[in-house]
C-alpha positions as CSV (number, residue, x, y, z in Angstrom):
1,M,134.9,49.1,100.1
2,V,133.2,52.4,99.2
3,A,133.1,55.3,101.6
4,T,129.9,57.3,101.5
5,C,129.2,60.6,103.2
6,P,125.8,61.0,104.8
7,S,123.5,63.4,103.0
8,V,122.8,66.5,104.9
9,N,119.3,68.0,104.3
10,M,116.9,70.4,105.8
11,R,113.1,70.2,105.5
12,V,110.9,73.1,106.5
13,V,107.1,73.2,106.4
14,S,105.2,76.4,106.5
15,G,103.5,77.3,109.8
16,P,99.9,78.1,110.3
17,Y,98.6,81.0,108.3
18,I,97.2,82.8,111.3
19,K,100.8,83.3,112.5
20,R,101.8,85.3,109.4
21,R,103.3,88.7,110.3
22,G,101.0,91.6,109.3
23,L,97.9,89.4,108.9
24,V,95.9,91.0,111.7
25,P,96.4,94.6,110.4
26,L,95.5,93.4,106.9
27,V,92.3,91.7,108.1
28,I,91.4,94.8,110.1
29,G,92.0,97.0,107.1
30,L,89.8,94.8,104.9
31,C,87.0,94.9,107.5
32,I,87.2,98.7,107.7
33,G,87.1,98.8,103.9
34,W,84.0,96.7,103.8
35,I,82.3,98.9,106.4
36,F,83.1,102.0,104.3
37,V,81.6,100.2,101.2
38,C,78.4,99.7,103.1
39,L,78.3,103.3,104.4
40,W,79.0,104.8,100.9
41,A,76.4,102.5,99.3
42,G,73.9,103.8,101.9
43,V,74.9,107.4,101.1
44,A,74.5,106.7,97.4
45,A,71.1,105.2,98.0
46,F,70.1,108.3,99.9
47,L,71.4,110.5,97.1
48,L,69.1,108.8,94.5
49,A,66.2,110.9,95.7
50,N,68.2,114.2,95.6
51,N,70.8,114.0,92.9
52,L,70.7,111.2,90.4
53,T,74.0,112.0,88.7
54,W,76.1,112.1,91.9
55,A,74.3,109.0,93.2
56,F,75.5,107.0,90.1
57,V,79.0,108.4,90.4
58,L,79.1,107.4,94.0
59,F,77.7,103.9,93.3
60,G,80.3,103.4,90.6
61,S,83.2,104.4,92.8
62,T,81.8,102.3,95.7
63,F,81.4,99.2,93.5
64,G,84.9,99.7,92.0
65,F,86.3,99.8,95.5
66,A,84.2,96.8,96.5
67,G,85.7,94.9,93.5
68,F,89.2,95.7,94.7
69,L,88.3,94.5,98.2
70,T,86.8,91.4,96.8
71,W,90.0,90.6,95.0
72,M,92.1,91.3,98.1
73,T,89.8,89.1,100.2
74,Y,89.9,86.3,97.7
75,T,93.7,86.3,97.5
76,L,93.9,86.3,101.3
77,V,91.6,83.3,101.5
78,C,93.5,81.5,98.7
79,D,96.9,82.1,100.4
80,S,95.6,80.8,103.7
81,F,94.9,77.4,102.2
82,K,98.4,76.9,100.8
83,T,101.1,74.8,102.5
84,Y,104.7,75.2,101.5
85,T,107.3,72.5,102.0
86,F,110.9,73.4,101.3
87,E,113.5,70.7,101.3
88,I,117.2,71.4,100.6
89,T,120.0,68.9,100.4
90,D,123.6,69.0,99.4
91,V,122.5,68.6,95.8
92,E,119.1,70.2,95.2
93,A,116.4,72.5,96.5
94,V,112.8,71.4,96.2
95,L,109.7,73.5,96.9
96,E,106.3,71.8,97.1
97,I,103.2,73.9,97.2
98,F,100.0,72.1,98.2
99,D,96.8,74.0,97.7
100,R,94.1,72.6,100.1
101,L,91.4,74.7,98.5
102,K,91.9,73.4,94.9
103,H,93.4,70.1,96.0
104,T,96.4,70.6,93.7
105,S,100.1,70.2,94.3
106,R,103.0,71.9,92.5
107,T,106.7,71.0,92.8
108,Q,109.7,73.0,91.7
109,M,113.3,71.9,91.9
110,V,116.7,73.5,91.2
111,L,120.2,71.9,91.5
112,L,122.4,73.8,93.9
113,D,125.4,73.6,91.5
114,D,123.3,75.4,88.8
115,I,122.4,78.4,91.0
116,K,124.2,81.5,89.8
117,F,123.0,83.5,92.8
118,A,120.0,84.0,95.0
119,E,118.1,87.2,95.8
120,Y,117.0,87.6,99.4
121,Y,114.1,89.9,100.1
122,P,114.1,90.3,103.9
123,Y,110.8,92.2,104.4
124,C,109.0,90.8,107.5
125,D,105.6,90.1,106.0
126,S,106.7,89.1,102.5
127,S,110.2,87.7,102.8
128,S,111.3,85.5,99.9
129,L,114.3,84.0,98.2
130,I,114.7,83.8,94.4
131,F,117.1,81.2,93.0
132,H,118.6,82.1,89.6
133,A,119.7,79.2,87.5
134,P,120.1,78.9,83.7
135,Y,116.9,77.0,83.3
136,T,114.6,78.6,85.9
137,D,114.1,81.3,88.4
138,M,112.5,79.7,91.5
139,E,110.9,81.8,94.2
140,V,110.7,80.4,97.7
141,P,108.4,82.3,100.0
142,L,110.1,82.6,103.4
143,W,107.3,84.4,105.2
144,P,105.3,81.3,106.0
145,M,108.4,79.5,107.4
146,G,108.6,81.7,110.5
147,T,111.9,81.6,112.3
148,H,113.3,78.9,110.0
149,A,114.0,81.5,107.3
150,Q,117.3,82.4,108.8
151,D,118.2,78.6,109.1
152,I,117.6,78.3,105.4
153,L,119.8,81.2,104.6
154,D,122.6,79.9,106.9
155,F,122.3,76.4,105.2
156,L,122.6,78.0,101.8
157,N,125.6,80.1,102.8
158,G,127.3,77.0,104.2
159,R,126.8,75.2,100.9
160,G,128.4,78.0,98.9
161,V,125.3,79.6,97.4
162,H,125.8,83.3,96.8
163,V,122.9,85.0,98.6
164,I,122.4,88.7,97.8
165,N,120.3,90.8,100.2
166,V,118.4,93.3,98.0
167,Q,118.7,95.9,100.7
168,S,122.5,96.0,100.4
169,D,124.5,97.8,97.8
170,E,125.9,94.5,96.4
171,K,125.6,94.2,92.6
172,F,123.9,91.2,90.9
173,P,126.2,89.0,88.9
174,E,125.7,88.9,85.2
């Protein structure tokens, strides 16, 4: 007769994007930025009749800022269509990223025994965990997991994974 131990695992799926911390101020900031782009483009159009040189300088800086805002808006929309599923067992940690916008899926895996240490970035709106193994460095975004981020950290500590909070003075192992 063979005795087996039941496998303990945890599966966490990211919450809705609208619940991300810091999303509302970011969207408000983007809206204010787009309003200023429109206002400065109007001022530059008015300057065309009076001072052609300054009008082109103002148009150039306005369109440069508009390009930056376009990139920010694009990345915000792309992030909102991603779903993260993180599953951790006694043996491995698996992260699956499903992009509903591009209809692609990406899976990353690391064995818990191979993890030298994990870096924990506890910042509210961008918290993440980076596993360092000899064959890969796997970043797990914790910000979309909501309150389950602490559960993941407790689970890892219970399995003997050395988690280093980057805000502490603890040194990284070599």
